C-alpha positions as CSV (number, residue, x, y, z in Angstrom):
1,M,29.3,5.3,15.2
2,Q,29.6,9.1,15.0
3,F,26.4,11.2,15.4
4,R,25.2,14.7,14.8
5,I,22.4,16.4,16.7
6,E,19.3,17.6,14.9
7,E,16.2,19.2,16.3
8,D,12.6,19.3,15.2
9,S,9.4,20.5,16.9
10,L,9.5,17.5,19.4
11,G,13.0,18.1,20.5
12,R,16.6,16.9,19.7
13,R,17.7,13.6,18.4
14,K,20.9,11.9,17.4
15,V,21.3,11.2,13.7
16,P,24.2,9.0,12.3
17,A,26.8,11.4,11.0
18,H,27.1,9.6,7.7
19,A,23.3,9.7,7.1
20,Y,21.7,11.9,4.5
21,Y,18.4,11.5,6.2
22,G,17.6,13.6,9.3
23,V,15.7,13.8,12.6
24,Q,12.2,13.1,11.3
25,T,13.4,10.1,9.5
26,V,15.0,8.8,12.7
27,R,11.7,9.2,14.5
28,A,9.9,7.3,11.7
29,M,12.5,4.4,11.9
30,E,11.8,4.2,15.7
31,N,8.0,4.3,15.3
32,F,7.4,2.1,12.3
33,Q,9.3,-1.1,12.6
34,V,6.5,-3.1,10.9
35,T,7.2,-4.9,7.7
36,G,11.0,-4.8,7.4
37,I,10.5,-3.5,3.9
38,S,11.8,0.0,3.4
39,I,10.8,2.3,0.6
40,A,14.2,1.6,-0.9
41,H,12.8,-1.8,-1.9
42,F,10.8,0.0,-4.5
43,P,13.3,2.4,-6.2
44,R,10.8,3.7,-8.7
45,Q,9.1,5.6,-5.9
46,I,12.4,7.2,-4.9
47,Q,12.9,8.2,-8.5
48,A,9.4,9.6,-8.5
49,L,10.0,11.6,-5.4
50,A,13.2,13.0,-6.9
51,V,11.5,14.3,-10.0
52,I,8.7,15.8,-8.0
53,K,11.1,17.7,-5.7
54,K,13.1,18.9,-8.7
55,A,9.9,20.1,-10.5
56,A,8.8,21.9,-7.4
57,A,12.2,23.6,-7.0
58,L,12.3,24.8,-10.6
59,A,8.7,26.0,-10.4
60,N,9.5,27.9,-7.2
61,Q,12.6,29.3,-8.8
62,E,10.6,30.5,-11.8
63,L,8.0,32.1,-9.6
64,G,10.8,33.9,-7.6
65,L,10.0,32.0,-4.4
66,L,13.4,30.2,-4.3
67,D,16.7,31.8,-5.0
68,D,18.8,30.4,-7.9
69,E,21.6,29.0,-5.8
70,R,19.4,26.9,-3.6
71,A,17.1,25.9,-6.5
72,Q,20.0,24.6,-8.5
73,A,21.6,22.8,-5.6
74,I,18.2,21.1,-4.9
75,A,17.8,20.2,-8.5
76,Q,21.3,18.7,-8.7
77,A,20.6,16.7,-5.5
78,C,17.4,15.5,-7.1
79,R,19.2,14.3,-10.2
80,E,21.6,12.3,-8.1
81,T,18.8,10.9,-6.0
82,R,16.9,9.8,-9.2
83,S,20.1,8.0,-10.4
84,G,20.0,5.8,-7.2
85,Q,23.0,7.3,-5.4
86,F,21.2,7.6,-2.1
87,D,18.7,4.7,-2.2
88,E,20.3,3.2,1.0
89,H,19.3,6.4,2.9
90,F,15.6,5.9,2.2
91,V,15.0,3.8,5.3
92,V,11.5,4.3,6.5
93,D,9.1,1.4,6.5
94,C,6.6,1.2,3.6
95,L,3.8,0.7,6.1
96,Q,3.4,3.7,8.4
97,G,1.0,6.1,9.9
98,G,0.8,9.7,8.8
99,A,-0.5,9.3,5.2
100,G,3.1,9.1,3.9
101,T,4.5,12.0,5.8
102,S,7.6,10.0,6.8
103,V,8.3,9.1,3.2
104,N,8.0,12.7,2.1
105,M,10.3,13.9,5.0
106,N,12.8,11.1,4.3
107,A,13.0,12.5,0.7
108,N,13.2,16.1,1.9
109,E,16.0,15.4,4.3
110,V,18.1,13.3,1.9
111,I,17.8,15.9,-0.9
112,C,18.4,18.8,1.5
113,N,21.5,17.3,3.1
114,R,23.0,16.6,-0.4
115,A,22.1,20.1,-1.5
116,L,23.9,21.4,1.6
117,E,27.0,19.6,0.5
118,L,26.7,21.1,-3.0
119,L,26.4,24.5,-1.3
120,G,29.6,23.9,0.7
121,R,27.9,23.2,4.0
122,E,27.7,20.3,6.4
123,R,24.9,17.9,6.6
124,G,22.4,19.2,9.2
125,E,23.2,22.9,8.7
126,Y,19.6,23.7,7.8
127,S,19.9,27.4,8.2
128,S,21.4,27.4,4.7
129,C,18.9,25.0,3.1
130,H,16.0,23.5,5.1
131,P,14.0,20.3,4.4
132,N,10.6,22.0,5.0
133,N,11.3,25.6,4.1
134,H,13.1,25.0,0.8
135,V,12.9,21.4,-0.4
136,N,9.2,21.1,0.6
137,L,8.4,24.7,-0.5
138,S,4.8,25.0,-2.0
139,Q,4.2,21.3,-1.2
140,S,2.5,19.0,1.3
141,T,2.8,15.3,1.8
142,N,-0.8,15.2,0.6
143,D,0.1,16.1,-2.9
144,V,3.7,14.8,-3.1
145,Y,3.0,11.3,-1.8
146,P,0.0,10.3,-4.0
147,T,1.8,11.8,-7.0
148,S,4.9,9.8,-6.3
149,L,2.7,6.7,-6.1
150,K,1.2,7.4,-9.5
151,L,4.5,8.1,-11.2
152,A,6.1,4.9,-9.7
153,A,3.1,2.8,-10.6
154,I,3.2,4.0,-14.2
155,W,6.9,3.2,-14.5
156,Y,6.4,-0.3,-12.9
157,G,3.3,-0.8,-15.1
158,K,5.3,-0.2,-18.2
159,D,7.8,-2.9,-17.1
160,L,4.9,-5.2,-16.6
161,I,3.4,-4.4,-20.0
162,R,6.7,-5.5,-21.7
163,A,6.8,-8.7,-19.7
164,L,3.2,-9.5,-20.6
165,R,3.8,-8.9,-24.2
166,D,6.8,-11.1,-24.2
167,L,4.9,-13.9,-22.5
168,A,2.0,-13.5,-24.9
169,R,4.4,-13.8,-27.8
170,A,5.9,-16.9,-26.4
171,F,2.4,-18.5,-26.2
172,A,1.7,-17.3,-29.8
173,D,5.0,-19.0,-31.0
174,K,3.9,-22.2,-29.4
175,G,0.5,-21.8,-31.0
176,E,2.2,-21.7,-34.4
177,A,4.4,-24.7,-33.5
178,F,1.5,-26.8,-32.4
179,R,-1.0,-25.8,-35.1
180,E,-1.1,-29.4,-36.6
181,V,-1.5,-31.2,-33.2
182,I,-5.0,-32.5,-32.9
183,K,-6.3,-33.0,-29.4
184,M,-9.5,-33.2,-27.4
185,G,-11.0,-30.0,-26.1
186,R,-12.6,-30.3,-22.6
187,T,-15.4,-28.5,-20.8
188,Q,-16.1,-29.2,-17.1
189,L,-13.1,-31.6,-17.2
190,Q,-15.1,-33.8,-19.6
191,D,-14.4,-34.6,-23.2
192,A,-15.9,-31.9,-25.5
193,V,-14.9,-31.7,-29.2
194,P,-11.5,-31.8,-31.0
195,M,-9.3,-28.8,-31.4
196,T,-5.6,-28.2,-32.0
197,L,-3.1,-27.7,-29.3
198,G,-2.1,-24.6,-31.4
199,Q,-5.6,-23.2,-31.0
200,E,-5.3,-23.7,-27.2
201,F,-2.0,-21.9,-26.9
202,T,-3.0,-19.1,-29.3
203,A,-6.0,-18.4,-27.1
204,Y,-3.6,-17.9,-24.1
205,A,-1.7,-15.4,-26.2
206,V,-4.8,-13.5,-27.1
207,T,-6.1,-13.3,-23.5
208,L,-2.8,-11.9,-22.3
209,D,-2.7,-9.4,-25.1
210,E,-6.2,-8.2,-24.0
211,D,-4.8,-7.6,-20.5
212,V,-2.0,-5.4,-22.0
213,S,-4.8,-3.2,-23.4
214,R,-6.6,-3.1,-20.0
215,L,-3.4,-2.3,-18.2
216,E,-2.7,0.6,-20.6
217,E,-6.1,1.9,-19.8
218,G,-5.6,1.6,-16.1
219,L,-2.3,3.4,-16.3
220,S,-3.9,6.3,-18.2
221,L,-6.1,7.0,-15.1
222,L,-2.9,7.7,-13.1
223,H,-1.8,10.6,-15.3
224,E,-4.1,13.0,-13.4
225,I,-2.2,14.4,-10.4
226,N,-2.9,16.8,-7.5
227,M,0.4,18.7,-7.3
228,G,-0.3,22.2,-5.9
229,A,-3.2,20.9,-3.8
230,T,-1.0,21.1,-0.6
231,A,-2.9,20.1,2.5
232,I,-6.5,19.4,1.4
233,G,-6.7,20.7,-2.2
234,T,-7.2,24.4,-1.6
235,G,-3.6,25.2,-2.5
236,I,-2.8,27.0,0.7
237,N,0.8,28.4,0.8
238,T,1.2,28.3,-3.0
239,D,1.4,30.9,-5.7
240,P,-1.8,31.0,-7.9
241,Q,0.3,29.9,-10.9
242,Y,2.2,27.1,-9.1
243,A,-0.1,24.1,-9.6
244,T,-0.2,24.5,-13.4
245,L,3.5,25.3,-13.6
246,V,4.7,22.5,-11.5
247,S,2.6,20.0,-13.3
248,R,4.0,21.1,-16.7
249,I,7.6,21.0,-15.4
250,L,7.0,17.5,-13.9
251,A,5.7,16.2,-17.2
252,D,8.8,17.5,-18.9
253,I,11.2,16.0,-16.4
254,S,9.5,12.7,-15.9
255,G,8.6,12.1,-19.6
256,L,5.1,11.2,-18.6
257,P,1.9,13.0,-19.8
258,V,0.8,14.0,-16.3
259,V,-1.8,16.8,-16.0
260,K,-3.2,18.8,-13.2
261,S,-6.5,17.6,-11.9
262,P,-9.4,19.9,-12.6
263,N,-10.5,19.8,-9.0
264,L,-7.7,19.5,-6.5
265,V,-9.9,19.0,-3.5
266,E,-11.5,16.0,-5.1
267,A,-8.2,14.7,-6.3
268,T,-6.6,14.9,-2.8
269,S,-9.3,12.7,-1.2
270,D,-10.1,10.3,-4.0
271,T,-8.2,7.0,-4.5
272,G,-10.5,5.6,-7.2
273,G,-7.7,5.5,-9.8
274,F,-5.7,3.2,-7.5
275,V,-8.7,1.0,-6.9
276,Q,-9.3,0.6,-10.7
277,F,-5.7,0.0,-11.4
278,S,-5.4,-2.6,-8.7
279,G,-8.5,-4.3,-10.2
280,V,-6.7,-4.6,-13.5
281,L,-3.8,-6.2,-11.8
282,K,-6.2,-8.6,-10.1
283,R,-7.8,-9.4,-13.5
284,I,-4.3,-10.2,-14.9
285,A,-3.6,-12.4,-11.9
286,V,-6.9,-14.3,-12.3
287,K,-6.3,-15.0,-16.0
288,L,-2.7,-15.9,-15.5
289,S,-3.4,-18.3,-12.7
290,K,-6.1,-20.0,-14.8
291,I,-3.5,-20.5,-17.6
292,C,-1.1,-22.0,-15.1
293,N,-3.9,-24.3,-13.9
294,D,-4.3,-25.5,-17.5
295,L,-0.6,-26.1,-17.9
296,R,-0.4,-28.2,-14.8
297,L,-3.5,-30.3,-16.0
298,L,-2.2,-30.7,-19.5
299,S,1.2,-31.9,-18.3
300,S,-0.2,-34.1,-15.5
301,G,1.0,-37.6,-15.2
302,P,3.2,-38.5,-16.9
303,R,1.6,-42.0,-16.9
304,A,-1.5,-41.5,-14.9
305,G,-2.6,-38.0,-16.1
306,L,-3.4,-36.2,-19.3
307,N,0.2,-35.9,-20.4
308,E,-0.6,-34.0,-23.6
309,I,2.4,-31.6,-23.1
310,N,5.7,-31.7,-21.4
311,L,6.9,-28.9,-19.2
312,P,10.7,-28.4,-19.0
313,P,12.0,-30.2,-15.9
314,R,13.5,-27.7,-13.5
315,Q,14.3,-29.6,-10.3
316,P,13.7,-32.9,-8.6
317,G,10.2,-32.9,-7.2
318,S,10.3,-35.0,-4.1
319,S,12.4,-35.8,-1.1
320,I,11.0,-39.3,-0.9
321,M,9.8,-40.3,-4.5
322,P,12.7,-40.8,-6.8
323,G,12.5,-39.4,-10.2
324,K,9.4,-37.3,-9.5
325,V,9.4,-33.9,-11.3
326,N,6.8,-31.3,-10.4
327,P,5.4,-28.3,-12.4
328,V,7.1,-25.9,-10.0
329,I,7.1,-22.9,-12.4
330,P,3.3,-22.8,-12.9
331,E,2.9,-23.5,-9.2
332,V,5.0,-20.4,-8.1
333,V,3.1,-18.2,-10.6
334,N,-0.2,-19.5,-9.2
335,Q,1.0,-18.3,-5.7
336,I,2.0,-15.0,-7.1
337,C,-1.5,-14.5,-8.5
338,F,-3.1,-15.5,-5.2
339,Q,-1.0,-12.8,-3.5
340,V,-2.0,-10.2,-6.1
341,I,-5.7,-11.0,-5.6
342,G,-5.3,-10.6,-1.9
343,N,-3.4,-7.3,-2.4
344,D,-6.4,-6.0,-4.3
345,V,-8.7,-6.7,-1.4
346,T,-6.3,-4.6,0.8
347,V,-6.3,-1.7,-1.7
348,T,-10.1,-1.8,-1.8
349,M,-10.4,-1.6,2.0
350,A,-7.8,1.1,2.3
351,A,-9.6,3.2,-0.3
352,E,-12.9,2.7,1.4
353,G,-11.4,3.6,4.8
354,G,-10.5,7.2,3.9
355,Q,-12.3,10.1,5.7
356,L,-13.2,13.6,4.6
357,Q,-10.4,15.5,2.7
358,L,-7.7,12.8,2.9
359,N,-7.1,9.1,2.7
360,V,-4.4,8.3,5.4
361,F,-4.1,4.7,4.2
362,E,-2.3,5.4,1.0
363,P,0.9,3.8,2.3
364,V,-0.7,0.4,2.4
365,V,-2.1,1.1,-1.1
366,A,1.4,1.8,-2.3
367,L,2.9,-1.3,-0.7
368,N,0.3,-3.6,-2.2
369,I,0.2,-2.1,-5.7
370,F,4.0,-1.9,-5.9
371,Q,4.3,-5.5,-4.7
372,S,1.7,-6.7,-7.2
373,L,3.4,-5.0,-10.0
374,A,6.8,-6.3,-9.1
375,I,5.8,-10.0,-8.5
376,L,3.5,-10.1,-11.6
377,H,6.4,-8.8,-13.7
378,N,8.8,-11.4,-12.2
379,G,6.2,-14.1,-12.6
380,C,5.6,-13.3,-16.3
381,V,9.4,-13.4,-17.0
382,T,9.8,-16.6,-15.0
383,L,6.9,-18.4,-16.7
384,R,8.1,-17.5,-20.1
385,E,11.8,-18.2,-19.7
386,K,11.6,-21.3,-17.5
387,C,8.4,-22.9,-18.7
388,V,6.5,-21.8,-21.8
389,E,9.5,-21.5,-24.2
390,G,10.5,-25.1,-23.4
391,I,7.1,-26.8,-23.7
392,T,6.8,-29.7,-26.1
393,A,3.7,-31.6,-27.3
394,N,3.0,-35.3,-26.9
395,T,1.4,-35.6,-30.4
396,E,0.5,-39.3,-30.2
397,R,-1.1,-39.0,-26.8
398,C,-3.2,-36.1,-28.0
399,A,-4.3,-38.1,-31.1
400,A,-5.1,-41.2,-29.0
401,Y,-7.5,-39.2,-26.8
402,V,-9.4,-38.0,-29.9
403,D,-9.6,-41.6,-31.3
404,Q,-10.9,-42.9,-28.0
405,S,-13.4,-40.2,-27.3
406,T,-17.1,-40.7,-27.8
407,C,-17.7,-36.9,-28.0
408,I,-16.6,-36.9,-31.7
409,V,-20.2,-37.9,-32.2
410,T,-21.0,-34.2,-31.9
411,S,-20.0,-33.8,-35.6
412,L,-22.6,-36.4,-36.6
413,S,-25.5,-34.5,-34.9
414,P,-26.4,-32.2,-37.9
415,A,-26.7,-35.3,-40.1
416,L,-28.3,-37.8,-37.6
417,G,-30.0,-35.5,-35.1
418,H,-29.2,-34.9,-31.5
419,E,-31.1,-37.9,-30.0
420,T,-29.6,-40.4,-32.4
421,A,-26.1,-39.1,-31.8
422,A,-26.6,-39.2,-28.0
423,H,-27.8,-42.9,-28.3
424,L,-24.6,-43.7,-30.3
425,A,-22.4,-42.1,-27.6
426,Q,-24.1,-44.0,-24.8
427,E,-23.9,-47.3,-26.8
428,A,-20.2,-46.7,-27.5
429,L,-19.5,-46.2,-23.8
430,R,-21.5,-49.3,-22.9
431,T,-20.0,-51.6,-25.5
432,G,-16.6,-50.2,-26.0
433,K,-17.2,-50.0,-29.7
434,A,-16.0,-47.1,-31.9
435,I,-18.5,-44.5,-33.0
436,R,-17.6,-45.1,-36.6
437,D,-18.3,-48.9,-36.3
438,L,-21.6,-48.3,-34.7
439,V,-22.8,-45.9,-37.4
440,L,-21.8,-48.4,-40.2
441,E,-23.4,-51.3,-38.3
442,Q,-26.7,-49.5,-38.1
443,N,-26.5,-48.3,-41.7
444,L,-26.9,-44.7,-40.6
445,L,-24.4,-43.2,-43.0
446,S,-22.2,-44.3,-45.8
447,S,-18.6,-45.1,-45.2
448,E,-17.5,-42.0,-47.1
449,E,-19.9,-39.8,-45.2
450,V,-18.8,-41.1,-41.8
451,D,-15.1,-40.8,-42.6
452,R,-15.6,-37.1,-43.7
453,L,-17.7,-36.2,-40.7
454,L,-15.4,-37.9,-38.2
455,D,-12.2,-36.5,-39.7
456,P,-10.7,-34.5,-36.8
457,Q,-9.5,-31.9,-39.3
458,N,-13.1,-31.1,-40.2
459,M,-14.0,-30.6,-36.5
460,I,-11.6,-27.8,-35.6
461,C,-13.2,-25.1,-37.8
462,P,-16.6,-24.3,-39.3
463,Q,-17.7,-26.7,-42.1
464,P,-20.8,-26.9,-44.4
465,I,-23.6,-28.4,-42.4
466,A,-24.9,-31.8,-43.4
467,K,-28.7,-32.0,-43.6
468,E,-30.3,-34.2,-41.1
469,R,-31.7,-37.4,-42.7
470,T,-35.4,-37.9,-41.9
471,A,-38.2,-40.4,-42.7
472,S,-39.7,-38.1,-45.3
473,D,-36.3,-38.0,-47.0
474,E,-36.4,-41.7,-47.4
475,E,-39.9,-41.7,-48.8
476,T,-39.2,-39.1,-51.5
477,K,-35.9,-40.8,-52.5
478,P,-36.2,-41.8,-56.2
479,A,-36.7,-45.6,-56.7
480,R,-33.8,-47.5,-58.2
């Protein structure tokens, strides 16, 4: 391998000749061999860094702080970086000390060395264009890095919103397909009252649509940025007009409605927006995992479980039990959700761990939020394509559970009273007799009345309430 020699404040270092990164990135690679996950694993952050550096260059050019030639070379290098041309050169580990300085310098060096080529220079000839003096002009890691997190999270969040909406639509379609399938609802894993399978699946669609709204609210909190804050929010080494100008240019370039924070000191130390956003991702994970639990229960069996629905078979389920098929898609989504819930704890602790004017733990915030967004997106797509769209109903099995259940006696409670209905349920369990037969044997209702009240179609939505029959009713009944 061929090398070039670069120098920073700590001395000289060999840098691979082909690399667009430079000496400070080399040091970070040596120091932070931690997760094996480089920032290139999350290309949205690289895109965010590119638009930030371009906005800064154009703002500095407009303010007369950066000459046209360098500014345009940097802007072109940023456009190419945003397109993904140099992703392989973003090599620093996601988890690192320094509050994200290594990520910022990795971006500065890649963009700088490409700008040097555009200026007709060799990589590493920093006298013509310098990573700190020109690419990082009017900036600090402490405003660039958190802003890049926010932009990337917004873009990843929009991807997740689309996946959630598609999944909700798939559940809604099944709700419509299953609207005539009568089944038993259950509370505490015990028989409750009848409902339709369509109502059950429609509820899943509604709860996911609610999470889309919460996610949109969470993303809106990330639109406030601290560009121009530089080190601690005081704006040292910037022009008085820079913060407002760079925020406006960044909004234009990124297509996102980002705005300058009204207090840059507060914005530089505060990570509350990330905490709330991570909490929304946890909420989605909790609800999605509960849905997957339901799918596994409803499809359990097939002979010795509920077996009300069939999940599409995806692979053999056992190395020892022939013919066994497991609910592997809901299972993997469950595990995705567990990971997201754990990631939220990490984000919470990292936010709490900040001190004074900066939170140095934003790299672990970034890693966990980006991972949560990515795996939730993939989980939603996988659940929809490989499970929900292929679910079928076992209509006869669902109907049989309704016929066998004693809890249909609930519909008789308004007419007979709670205690009488409870006695009927207990007697049905003890004798094995049907509720209908017991009511007629005891002459509690007419055949027409009991058929109407025990019709499952009348139990799945509000109906006119039958008046409870009392002793006084019998005494005032006209003599025949």
